[in-house]
ZAMARGU-4260 file (C-alpha; in steps of 0.2 Angstrom, whole numbers, plus 5000, padded with zeros to 4 digits):
<rodrens>
0) 4685/5114/4935 | 4682/5099/4923 | 4674/5102/4907 | 4663/5088/4905 | 4657/5085/4886
5) 4638/5081/4883 | 4635/5070/4867 | 4617/5064/4862 | 4615/5049/4854 | 4597/5042/4850
10) 4589/5054/4860 | 4603/5050/4875 | 4614/5063/4884 | 4629/5057/4888 | 4641/5067/4900
15) 4659/5061/4904 | 4674/5070/4907 | 4682/5062/4891 | 4676/5047/4880 | 4679/5034/4891
20) 4664/5023/4885 | 4659/5027/4867 | 4641/5030/4866 | 4636/5020/4853 | 4642/5005/4862
25) 4633/5010/4878 | 4616/5015/4872 | 4611/4996/4868 | 4612/4993/4886 | 4599/5006/4891
30) 4580/5002/4889 | 4572/5017/4892 | 4563/5026/4875 | 4558/5044/4876 | 4538/5048/4879
35) 4540/5029/4890 | 4529/5024/4903 | 4539/5021/4920 | 4542/5003/4921 | 4551/4998/4936
40) 4555/4983/4928 | 4564/4991/4912 | 4573/5000/4926 | 4580/4985/4934 | 4584/4978/4918
45) 4593/4993/4912 | 4602/4992/4929 | 4606/4974/4928 | 4614/4975/4911 | 4625/4990/4914
50) 4630/4980/4928 | 4634/4964/4918 | 4646/4974/4907 | 4661/4974/4919 | 4667/4991/4918
55) 4657/4998/4932 | 4655/4995/4951 | 4642/5004/4954 | 4626/5009/4942 | 4613/5019/4952
60) 4596/5026/4943 | 4589/5041/4948 | 4572/5050/4940 | 4568/5070/4942 | 4550/5076/4938
65) 4549/5087/4926 | 4530/5093/4927 | 4514/5084/4935 | 4501/5081/4925 | 4503/5093/4911
70) 4505/5082/4897 | 4486/5082/4894 | 4484/5064/4899 | 4485/5065/4918 | 4503/5059/4920
75) 4518/5068/4924 | 4535/5069/4914 | 4552/5060/4921 | 4569/5060/4917 | 4580/5048/4921
80) 4598/5049/4927 | 4610/5036/4926 | 4625/5036/4936 | 4640/5025/4932 | 4656/5024/4943
85) 4669/5015/4934 | 4681/5001/4941 | 4700/5004/4938 | 4704/5000/4919 | 4717/4989/4923
90) 4720/4975/4937 | 4735/4964/4940 | 4731/4947/4952 | 4744/4935/4957 | 4738/4919/4965
95) 4748/4904/4974 | 4737/4889/4975 | 4742/4872/4985 | 4737/4857/4974 | 4734/4842/4981
100) 4727/4826/4972 | 4719/4809/4979 | 4731/4799/4968 | 4744/4806/4979 | 4750/4821/4967
105) 4756/4835/4977 | 4764/4853/4971 | 4761/4872/4971 | 4751/4880/4955 | 4755/4900/4953
110) 4743/4910/4942 | 4747/4928/4937 | 4733/4938/4928 | 4733/4955/4918 | 4714/4961/4916
115) 4709/4977/4905 | 4691/4981/4907 | 4687/4991/4894 | 4702/4988/4880 | 4693/4999/4865
120) 4682/5011/4874 | 4667/4998/4873 | 4666/4988/4888 | 4678/4976/4880 | 4686/4965/4893
125) 4705/4955/4889 | 4710/4943/4903 | 4728/4936/4902 | 4731/4921/4913 | 4751/4914/4915
130) 4752/4898/4924 | 4765/4887/4932 | 4762/4871/4940 | 4773/4859/4947 | 4768/4840/4955
135) 4777/4826/4962 | 4769/4812/4968 | 4777/4810/4987 | 4770/4793/4993 | 4760/4777/4992
140) 4763/4772/4975 | 4776/4760/4966 | 4778/4776/4955 | 4785/4786/4970 | 4797/4800/4961
145) 4786/4805/4945 | 4782/4822/4943 | 4774/4833/4932 | 4778/4852/4925 | 4763/4863/4919
150) 4766/4880/4908 | 4752/4890/4902 | 4747/4906/4894 | 4727/4909/4891 | 4719/4923/4885
155) 4701/4929/4884 | 4695/4945/4873 | 4674/4948/4878 | 4666/4959/4870 | 4648/4963/4880
160) 4639/4961/4863 | 4635/4950/4848 | 4648/4949/4834 | 4636/4947/4820 | 4635/4949/4802
165) 4618/4956/4805 | 4610/4965/4819 | 4601/4956/4831 | 4603/4964/4848 | 4585/4970/4850
170) 4581/4950/4853 | 4590/4951/4867 | 4577/4960/4880 | 4583/4952/4897 | 4603/4952/4896
175) 4615/4958/4883 | 4624/4944/4877 | 4644/4942/4875 | 4653/4936/4862 | 4671/4927/4868
180) 4686/4925/4857 | 4699/4913/4867 | 4717/4908/4864 | 4729/4897/4873 | 4745/4888/4876
185) 4751/4874/4886 | 4766/4864/4890 | 4764/4849/4899 | 4778/4838/4905 | 4779/4822/4913
190) 4794/4815/4920 | 4800/4797/4912 | 4786/4799/4901 | 4784/4811/4887 | 4780/4830/4885
195) 4763/4837/4878 | 4762/4853/4869 | 4743/4859/4867 | 4736/4875/4858 | 4717/4880/4857
200) 4707/4894/4852 | 4688/4895/4852 | 4674/4909/4845 | 4658/4910/4854 | 4643/4918/4863
205) 4637/4918/4880 | 4621/4923/4884 | 4604/4923/4899 | 4587/4920/4891 | 4581/4924/4910
210) 4587/4923/4928 | 4590/4905/4928 | 4593/4899/4908 | 4610/4903/4900 | 4617/4896/4883
215) 4635/4896/4879 | 4638/4892/4858 | 4656/4889/4851 | 4654/4887/4831 | 4673/4888/4832
220) 4681/4877/4843 | 4700/4871/4839 | 4713/4861/4848 | 4729/4855/4841 | 4740/4842/4852
225) 4758/4837/4849 | 4766/4822/4859 | 4783/4823/4860 | 4801/4817/4871 | 4792/4800/4873
230) 4802/4787/4884 | 4803/4767/4880 | 4793/4767/4896 | 4781/4775/4889 | 4781/4768/4870
235) 4779/4751/4880 | 4766/4755/4888 | 4755/4763/4872 | 4760/4746/4863 | 4752/4737/4876
240) 4738/4748/4875 | 4729/4752/4859 | 4714/4763/4868 | 4727/4773/4876 | 4738/4775/4861
245) 4724/4780/4848 | 4717/4792/4859 | 4734/4801/4858 | 4736/4800/4841 | 4721/4812/4838
250) 4731/4826/4835 | 4718/4840/4829 | 4702/4844/4833 | 4690/4856/4827 | 4672/4857/4828
255) 4656/4864/4838 | 4650/4866/4856 | 4635/4870/4865 | 4629/4870/4882 | 4612/4876/4891
260) 4611/4878/4910 | 4595/4879/4921 | 4599/4886/4936 | 4589/4889/4952 | 4602/4886/4966
265) 4607/4905/4966 | 4590/4911/4970 | 4586/4909/4989 | 4569/4912/4988 | 4567/4894/4980
270) 4566/4882/4995 | 4566/4865/4982 | 4576/4871/4969 | 4585/4862/4953 | 4599/4863/4942
275) 4602/4857/4924 | 4615/4856/4911 | 4617/4849/4895 | 4633/4849/4883 | 4633/4843/4866
280) 4651/4842/4855 | 4654/4839/4839 | 4670/4839/4830 | 4678/4835/4811 | 4662/4835/4801
285) 4667/4851/4792 | 4685/4845/4789 | 4681/4829/4782 | 4668/4838/4769 | 4685/4849/4762
290) 4692/4844/4745 | 4707/4834/4749 | 4719/4824/4739 | 4717/4806/4736 | 4733/4802/4750
295) 4725/4814/4762 | 4708/4807/4760 | 4715/4789/4765 | 4726/4794/4778 | 4712/4803/4787
300) 4722/4821/4788 | 4720/4839/4787 | 4735/4851/4783 | 4745/4836/4786 | 4736/4833/4804
305) 4727/4818/4810 | 4711/4827/4814 | 4696/4819/4826 | 4679/4815/4822 | 4667/4811/4835
310) 4650/4817/4844 | 4648/4820/4863 | 4634/4823/4874 | 4630/4823/4890 | 4616/4829/4906
315) 4620/4835/4925 | 4603/4835/4933 | 4604/4841/4951 | 4589/4841/4964 | 4591/4851/4982
320) 4578/4846/4992 | 4575/4858/5008 | 4571/4850/5026 | 4571/4865/5034 | 4584/4872/5049
325) 4597/4873/5037 | 4595/4854/5031 | 4594/4849/5013 | 4593/4832/5004 | 4603/4834/4988
330) 4601/4822/4973 | 4612/4820/4957 | 4611/4810/4942 | 4623/4811/4928 | 4623/4804/4910
335) 4638/4806/4896 | 4641/4796/4881 | 4653/4799/4866 | 4657/4789/4851 | 4671/4790/4839
340) 4668/4788/4820 | 4675/4792/4803 | 4692/4796/4806 | 4694/4790/4823 | 4694/4775/4833
345) 4693/4781/4850 | 4689/4799/4858 | 4703/4811/4861 | 4710/4807/4878 | 4704/4826/4883
350) 4686/4824/4879 | 4685/4806/4887 | 4676/4804/4905 | 4684/4799/4922 | 4675/4792/4937
355) 4682/4793/4955 | 4688/4808/4966 | 4679/4822/4976 | 4668/4827/4964 | 4663/4810/4958
360) 4662/4792/4968 | 4672/4798/4983 | 4675/4779/4990 | 4688/4778/4975 | 4703/4790/4971
365) 4702/4801/4955 | 4700/4794/4939 | 4702/4776/4946 | 4686/4768/4943 | 4683/4758/4927
370) 4680/4756/4914 | 4669/4744/4918 | 4676/4729/4928 | 4695/4733/4921 | 4707/4726/4936
375) 4725/4732/4932 | 4736/4719/4936 | 4753/4720/4947 | 4764/4727/4930 | 4754/4740/4926
380) 4757/4758/4927 | 4741/4764/4928 | 4742/4774/4945 | 4750/4787/4933 | 4737/4785/4919
385) 4718/4789/4922 | 4707/4775/4917 | 4695/4784/4907 | 4680/4779/4894 | 4666/4783/4883
390) 4652/4781/4895 | 4650/4788/4911 | 4634/4784/4923 | 4633/4792/4939 | 4622/4796/4954
395) 4624/4804/4972 | 4615/4806/4987 | 4618/4820/5002 | 4610/4824/5016 | 4618/4840/5023
400) 4615/4848/5040 | 4623/4861/5051 | 4634/4857/5066 | 4641/4873/5074 | 4639/4891/5065
405) 4653/4890/5050 | 4654/4871/5052 | 4641/4858/5043 | 4642/4840/5042 | 4635/4827/5029
410) 4633/4809/5025 | 4632/4804/5008 | 4632/4791/4996 | 4637/4787/4977 | 4637/4777/4961
415) 4646/4778/4945 | 4658/4771/4933 | 4664/4773/4914 | 4663/4761/4901 | 4671/4759/4883
420) 4660/4760/4868 | 4669/4745/4860 | 4681/4730/4866 | 4698/4733/4869 | 4710/4718/4874
425) 4720/4728/4885 | 4706/4734/4895 | 4697/4719/4898 | 4680/4719/4906 | 4678/4739/4900
430) 4664/4737/4887 | 4647/4743/4891 | 4636/4727/4893 | 4616/4725/4898 | 4625/4720/4915
435) 4629/4737/4919 | 4620/4740/4936 | 4631/4727/4941 | 4645/4735/4938 | 4643/4753/4948
440) 4656/4756/4960 | 4647/4762/4976 | 4652/4769/4991 | 4647/4780/5006 | 4654/4793/5019
445) 4654/4807/5028 | 4659/4825/5027 | 4665/4840/5038 | 4661/4856/5027 | 4669/4874/5033
450) 4656/4887/5024 | 4659/4905/5028 | 4648/4914/5016 | 4650/4902/5004 | 4668/4899/5003
455) 4666/4880/5006 | 4681/4870/5012 | 4676/4852/5010 | 4683/4836/5019 | 4674/4818/5014
460) 4678/4802/5021 | 4673/4788/5010 | 4673/4770/5010 | 4668/4756/4993 | 4651/4745/4996
465) 4657/4739/4979 | 4670/4737/4969 | 4667/4733/4950 | 4685/4727/4948 | 4685/4714/4961
470) 4683/4696/4956 | 4670/4691/4966 | 4657/4706/4967 | 4648/4708/4984 | 4644/4721/4995
475) 4656/4724/5008 | 4657/4740/5018 | 4676/4740/5017 | 4682/4753/5029 | 4700/4746/5033
480) 4705/4758/5019 | 4694/4774/5018 | 4698/4787/5005 | 4699/4806/5013 | 4693/4818/4999
485) 4700/4837/5000 | 4691/4850/4988 | 4686/4868/4988 | 4666/4870/4987 | 4652/4858/4986
490) 4654/4843/4975 | 4637/4846/4967
</rodrens>
């Protein structure tokens, strides 16, 4: 027989074949206290906290009655036995994806992930993911033959507790917060144009305040981008478009990000559920305060790297109104705003907003809407370059209904666009103005969704009602050139 060791820590007996999980790391997840009256809420929260670690596949709490009514206060004594069944400590997963985008870029994407679910015997999870992707534009564009190769390596080290100078775990009764340390590298080669190397790292926290509210705070978020191997064709495009050139020039991003989410959509007992998400992102301020030489201050560089300064905020609100018989009316509003200042004249390309595609205004191809009333001329190579902006406004309305088991239909309308904060001669009509309502791209359409236990394959066919890039704007339902969107999951 196997000898099991018993270790007592904070009045809790830990029985393990070997020290699979350190008792001092497991104790904060257990809300039971010696002499405490039985409370089903505490029991449920303890079970949820232990399950959230990600190390155990089953958590079972059983109670044994030690004696009845002998303690002098008319109550009996209980002992709580918590049985934990661990998952396999290590796992490897391979995933092959087929990517098909609305701008006619298609290709395979391979993901290989290694996971260690209990790295330091305290519930720490290490995920390492390697990715390899290739896309080529098969048809439908003058840029046919352009391709993109992407290689990435990403690691996430997740601690199921706060790594903080002082102990504040006792303030988180609902769920134990997590500390997440992430690093990543990505190489992107766009044939006939350029290569892009990026390195990123972040340190932050994630915690649930209750069953609806989640907070994510990254006090340290760093990203370095290096543009290389540019072709003459790409250099000519940058010379013609200062906005695009400036967004690629910002090499170093260091800042803070915060995200707040209120989500009722996963609670089936709420018939009319809401979802609200707010994000805040600021970069460059701390670096600008560091002491630098006069030469570095004038050039706006840090350790020889040009850094970005900006502030960015956006909100996403969704309302799911139940009509009965598995029918829903879903509304969504999105608003986003970014401002470059100090050392930057434009937002870094990775921080800009885009509109169009299967999760946006579906009557326009992905990232092809805007900015404002801008219309590319015949010489533009714009189909390969995403059209972006500093401001994004969007509204969506969708009626969802069942057709047969596992097949649902939808009728929808979308409106939105992106704009620039400043005038840009290369993107005429792109600046935000008081006339923005007349510059919304508007579309409508129908959809089919294969919905198998919340795994959704979606097909949406949409046509534009108003194209802001047309010289003579008028509401015209152009069904001659509809856009077919394919995606996994609902749009909102």
